[in-house]
Each structure stands twice: as C-alpha cells, then as structure tokens.
C-alpha positions as protocol buffer text, in pm:
chain_id: "A"
residue {
  index: 1
  type: MET
  ca { x: -2378 y: -2572 z: -2101 }
}
residue {
  index: 2
  type: LYS
  ca { x: -2543 y: -2295 z: -1857 }
}
residue {
  index: 3
  type: THR
  ca { x: -2753 y: -2560 z: -1693 }
}
residue {
  index: 4
  type: ALA
  ca { x: -2469 y: -2823 z: -1691 }
}
residue {
  index: 5
  type: LYS
  ca { x: -2448 y: -2998 z: -1376 }
}
residue {
  index: 6
  type: LYS
  ca { x: -2178 y: -3067 z: -1211 }
}
residue {
  index: 7
  type: ARG
  ca { x: -2156 y: -3463 z: -1257 }
}
residue {
  index: 8
  type: ASP
  ca { x: -2236 y: -3414 z: -1619 }
}
residue {
  index: 9
  type: VAL
  ca { x: -1919 y: -3189 z: -1634 }
}
residue {
  index: 10
  type: ILE
  ca { x: -1718 y: -3438 z: -1455 }
}
residue {
  index: 11
  type: LYS
  ca { x: -1806 y: -3662 z: -1715 }
}
residue {
  index: 12
  type: LYS
  ca { x: -1659 y: -3442 z: -1957 }
}
residue {
  index: 13
  type: ILE
  ca { x: -1355 y: -3347 z: -1784 }
}
residue {
  index: 14
  type: HIS
  ca { x: -1336 y: -3738 z: -1805 }
}
residue {
  index: 15
  type: GLN
  ca { x: -1365 y: -3733 z: -2148 }
}
residue {
  index: 16
  type: LEU
  ca { x: -1071 y: -3489 z: -2200 }
}
residue {
  index: 17
  type: ASP
  ca { x: -754 y: -3633 z: -2383 }
}
residue {
  index: 18
  type: LYS
  ca { x: -379 y: -3497 z: -2343 }
}
residue {
  index: 19
  type: GLU
  ca { x: -404 y: -3374 z: -2661 }
}
residue {
  index: 20
  type: ASP
  ca { x: -678 y: -3147 z: -2580 }
}
residue {
  index: 21
  type: ILE
  ca { x: -489 y: -3014 z: -2247 }
}
residue {
  index: 22
  type: LYS
  ca { x: -219 y: -2959 z: -2478 }
}
residue {
  index: 23
  type: TYR
  ca { x: -430 y: -2803 z: -2700 }
}
residue {
  index: 24
  type: ALA
  ca { x: -537 y: -2573 z: -2410 }
}
residue {
  index: 25
  type: ILE
  ca { x: -192 y: -2517 z: -2331 }
}
residue {
  index: 26
  type: LYS
  ca { x: -137 y: -2362 z: -2650 }
}
residue {
  index: 27
  type: LYS
  ca { x: -426 y: -2130 z: -2675 }
}
residue {
  index: 28
  type: ILE
  ca { x: -350 y: -1995 z: -2350 }
}
residue {
  index: 29
  type: ASP
  ca { x: -35 y: -1915 z: -2434 }
}
residue {
  index: 30
  type: GLU
  ca { x: -188 y: -1740 z: -2749 }
}
residue {
  index: 31
  type: ILE
  ca { x: -413 y: -1565 z: -2555 }
}
residue {
  index: 32
  type: GLY
  ca { x: -306 y: -1536 z: -2189 }
}
residue {
  index: 33
  type: ILE
  ca { x: -497 y: -1613 z: -1839 }
}
residue {
  index: 34
  type: PRO
  ca { x: -786 y: -1351 z: -1782 }
}
residue {
  index: 35
  type: GLU
  ca { x: -732 y: -1224 z: -1393 }
}
residue {
  index: 36
  type: LYS
  ca { x: -1014 y: -1395 z: -1272 }
}
residue {
  index: 37
  type: HIS
  ca { x: -849 y: -1733 z: -1396 }
}
residue {
  index: 38
  type: LYS
  ca { x: -487 y: -1723 z: -1216 }
}
residue {
  index: 39
  type: ALA
  ca { x: -439 y: -1996 z: -1042 }
}
residue {
  index: 40
  type: ARG
  ca { x: -452 y: -1959 z: -683 }
}
residue {
  index: 41
  type: LYS
  ca { x: -389 y: -2352 z: -477 }
}
residue {
  index: 42
  type: TYR
  ca { x: -276 y: -2563 z: -791 }
}
residue {
  index: 43
  type: ALA
  ca { x: -119 y: -2491 z: -1112 }
}
residue {
  index: 44
  type: LEU
  ca { x: 17 y: -2691 z: -1402 }
}
residue {
  index: 45
  type: ILE
  ca { x: 335 y: -2705 z: -1495 }
}
residue {
  index: 46
  type: TYR
  ca { x: 436 y: -2745 z: -1845 }
}
residue {
  index: 47
  type: ASN
  ca { x: 776 y: -2644 z: -2051 }
}
residue {
  index: 48
  type: GLY
  ca { x: 853 y: -2431 z: -1676 }
}
residue {
  index: 49
  type: LYS
  ca { x: 555 y: -2246 z: -1708 }
}
residue {
  index: 50
  type: GLU
  ca { x: 259 y: -2261 z: -1435 }
}
residue {
  index: 51
  type: TYR
  ca { x: -86 y: -2293 z: -1587 }
}
residue {
  index: 52
  type: PRO
  ca { x: -427 y: -2278 z: -1380 }
}
residue {
  index: 53
  type: VAL
  ca { x: -536 y: -2595 z: -1359 }
}
residue {
  index: 54
  type: LYS
  ca { x: -892 y: -2501 z: -1421 }
}
residue {
  index: 55
  type: TYR
  ca { x: -853 y: -2277 z: -1684 }
}
residue {
  index: 56
  type: VAL
  ca { x: -690 y: -2518 z: -1849 }
}
residue {
  index: 57
  type: VAL
  ca { x: -917 y: -2787 z: -1840 }
}
residue {
  index: 58
  type: SER
  ca { x: -1185 y: -2545 z: -1976 }
}
residue {
  index: 59
  type: ILE
  ca { x: -1004 y: -2401 z: -2267 }
}
residue {
  index: 60
  type: ALA
  ca { x: -962 y: -2843 z: -2348 }
}
residue {
  index: 61
  type: GLY
  ca { x: -1313 y: -2834 z: -2338 }
}
residue {
  index: 62
  type: GLU
  ca { x: -1354 y: -2646 z: -2624 }
}
residue {
  index: 63
  type: ARG
  ca { x: -1183 y: -2843 z: -2832 }
}
residue {
  index: 64
  type: LYS
  ca { x: -1359 y: -3176 z: -2772 }
}
residue {
  index: 65
  type: PHE
  ca { x: -1725 y: -2981 z: -2687 }
}
residue {
  index: 66
  type: GLY
  ca { x: -1687 y: -2657 z: -2906 }
}
residue {
  index: 67
  type: GLU
  ca { x: -1769 y: -2471 z: -2560 }
}
residue {
  index: 68
  type: GLN
  ca { x: -1537 y: -2402 z: -2279 }
}
residue {
  index: 69
  type: LEU
  ca { x: -1607 y: -2607 z: -1942 }
}
residue {
  index: 70
  type: PRO
  ca { x: -1789 y: -2349 z: -1697 }
}
residue {
  index: 71
  type: THR
  ca { x: -1498 y: -2340 z: -1413 }
}
residue {
  index: 72
  type: ARG
  ca { x: -1776 y: -2326 z: -1127 }
}
residue {
  index: 73
  type: LYS
  ca { x: -1895 y: -2667 z: -1158 }
}
residue {
  index: 74
  type: TYR
  ca { x: -1567 y: -2836 z: -1068 }
}
residue {
  index: 75
  type: THR
  ca { x: -1259 y: -2751 z: -812 }
}
residue {
  index: 76
  type: PRO
  ca { x: -917 y: -2833 z: -899 }
}
residue {
  index: 77
  type: LYS
  ca { x: -886 y: -3158 z: -702 }
}
residue {
  index: 78
  type: ASP
  ca { x: -1185 y: -3294 z: -946 }
}
residue {
  index: 79
  type: VAL
  ca { x: -922 y: -3235 z: -1238 }
}
residue {
  index: 80
  type: ILE
  ca { x: -592 y: -3341 z: -1059 }
}
residue {
  index: 81
  type: PRO
  ca { x: -587 y: -3680 z: -1098 }
}
residue {
  index: 82
  type: HIS
  ca { x: -682 y: -3681 z: -1414 }
}
residue {
  index: 83
  type: LEU
  ca { x: -404 y: -3419 z: -1554 }
}
residue {
  index: 84
  type: LYS
  ca { x: -146 y: -3634 z: -1355 }
}
residue {
  index: 85
  type: LYS
  ca { x: -285 y: -3969 z: -1562 }
}
residue {
  index: 86
  type: PHE
  ca { x: -144 y: -3806 z: -1847 }
}
residue {
  index: 87
  type: GLY
  ca { x: 203 y: -3729 z: -1706 }
}
residue {
  index: 88
  type: PHE
  ca { x: 154 y: -3338 z: -1630 }
}
residue {
  index: 89
  type: GLU
  ca { x: 301 y: -3201 z: -1303 }
}
residue {
  index: 90
  type: ILE
  ca { x: 52 y: -3035 z: -1064 }
}
residue {
  index: 91
  type: LYS
  ca { x: 220 y: -2763 z: -837 }
}
residue {
  index: 92
  type: LYS
  ca { x: 100 y: -2661 z: -513 }
}
residue {
  index: 93
  type: LEU
  ca { x: 83 y: -2309 z: -478 }
}
residue {
  index: 94
  type: ASP
  ca { x: 221 y: -2093 z: -190 }
}
residue {
  index: 95
  type: ASP
  ca { x: -96 y: -1945 z: 27 }
}
residue {
  index: 96
  type: LYS
  ca { x: 90 y: -1701 z: 157 }
}
residue {
  index: 97
  type: GLU
  ca { x: 141 y: -1489 z: -186 }
}
residue {
  index: 98
  type: ASP
  ca { x: -88 y: -1206 z: -89 }
}
residue {
  index: 99
  type: ASN
  ca { x: 176 y: -1101 z: 251 }
}
residue {
  index: 100
  type: THR
  ca { x: -123 y: -1123 z: 473 }
}
residue {
  index: 101
  type: PRO
  ca { x: 67 y: -1150 z: 828 }
}
residue {
  index: 102
  type: ASN
  ca { x: 51 y: -1478 z: 1001 }
}
residue {
  index: 103
  type: LYS
  ca { x: -145 y: -1533 z: 1344 }
}
residue {
  index: 104
  type: GLU
  ca { x: 244 y: -1458 z: 1565 }
}
residue {
  index: 105
  type: GLU
  ca { x: 294 y: -1163 z: 1320 }
}
residue {
  index: 106
  type: GLN
  ca { x: -86 y: -1008 z: 1380 }
}
residue {
  index: 107
  type: ILE
  ca { x: -40 y: -1109 z: 1753 }
}
residue {
  index: 108
  type: TYR
  ca { x: 303 y: -914 z: 1791 }
}
residue {
  index: 109
  type: LYS
  ca { x: 156 y: -584 z: 1612 }
}
residue {
  index: 110
  type: VAL
  ca { x: -140 y: -602 z: 1828 }
}
residue {
  index: 111
  type: THR
  ca { x: 92 y: -626 z: 2187 }
}
residue {
  index: 112
  type: LEU
  ca { x: 339 y: -376 z: 2054 }
}
residue {
  index: 113
  type: TYR
  ca { x: 74 y: -136 z: 1952 }
}
residue {
  index: 114
  type: ALA
  ca { x: -110 y: -161 z: 2305 }
}
residue {
  index: 115
  type: LEU
  ca { x: 279 y: -121 z: 2475 }
}
residue {
  index: 116
  type: LEU
  ca { x: 318 y: 173 z: 2300 }
}
residue {
  index: 117
  type: SER
  ca { x: 3 y: 348 z: 2342 }
}
residue {
  index: 118
  type: VAL
  ca { x: 42 y: 314 z: 2734 }
}
residue {
  index: 119
  type: LYS
  ca { x: 389 y: 418 z: 2714 }
}
residue {
  index: 120
  type: VAL
  ca { x: 282 y: 689 z: 2499 }
}
residue {
  index: 121
  type: ARG
  ca { x: -5 y: 824 z: 2717 }
}
residue {
  index: 122
  type: SER
  ca { x: 227 y: 832 z: 2989 }
}
residue {
  index: 123
  type: PHE
  ca { x: 407 y: 1090 z: 2764 }
}
residue {
  index: 124
  type: SER
  ca { x: 55 y: 1253 z: 2702 }
}
residue {
  index: 125
  type: MET
  ca { x: 142 y: 1205 z: 2302 }
}
residue {
  index: 126
  type: VAL
  ca { x: -119 y: 1031 z: 2092 }
}
residue {
  index: 127
  type: PRO
  ca { x: -7 y: 641 z: 1972 }
}
residue {
  index: 128
  type: GLN
  ca { x: 29 y: 591 z: 1605 }
}
residue {
  index: 129
  type: GLU
  ca { x: -212 y: 392 z: 1365 }
}
residue {
  index: 130
  type: PRO
  ca { x: -167 y: 7 z: 1424 }
}
residue {
  index: 131
  type: GLU
  ca { x: -114 y: -14 z: 1037 }
}
residue {
  index: 132
  type: ARG
  ca { x: 178 y: 232 z: 1056 }
}
residue {
  index: 133
  type: LEU
  ca { x: 361 y: -42 z: 1302 }
}
residue {
  index: 134
  type: GLY
  ca { x: 443 y: -280 z: 1047 }
}
residue {
  index: 135
  type: SER
  ca { x: 696 y: -111 z: 918 }
}
residue {
  index: 136
  type: LEU
  ca { x: 890 y: -131 z: 1260 }
}
C-alpha cells in the first residue's frame, strides 16, 4: 500500500461497509488514538464519543483489506459522504480549539502595547513584553 495512488485508496474506501466502520470504532476504543491521528476538523460521533474520521477509515481498512489505509492519501471530505451514507453522524470541530487570538484580539494587543510603550517612554520606564499584555 506504500505506493498506492489516491484514486486507488478512494476506491478501497468506497468498498468499506458499515461493519468495517464499527470494527474500527471498537478497535480504536481498545487501542486509543495516537496523537498524530487526533481529529482536527471533523469527528465521527458514535455512542456519544468522537472519533477522527480519517483514522476510523484507516483502521476499517484493516478488516476489509488486511492493512490500514494510508491517511495521507485522502481527506476528510473524501470519506465523510461515505460515512454519512451508513447513517454515522459527522461533527465539524471548532477551528479555534488552540485558543489562538483572533485578528481583533491581536490588533487590540498591538495597539495597547504601542500606547503603553509611548506612555512609558514619556516616564522613562521600560515597557513590558507584548506577550505579557495578554493578561490585561
């Protein structure tokens, strides 16, 4: 499977059935989810738990083809319609889980830093680093 082409992997994905997907979910419950396979944008919801869609499909390949499908050869959007066809719920995950400040917050912090820097210079003091302004 190392030299598999994307179209070949997609064909295999379309050969997976609902039982293959349930097998993968059960196996993931047993072995866990490696950090590199954690869901980033989409998750399959099953019995109230979230599973990374690409990893589920990869593991399902073990049951059907005897080996995991290479996750680099497909995107979540390649597999989501197939999963939905079997009645699985798919959830779009919040893109802001990493708590990265949005553009408005960044502009506010830079502006605040600039204003404080000007104020502090007028009093001959050293301004704080911009990273420390996040606690204000």
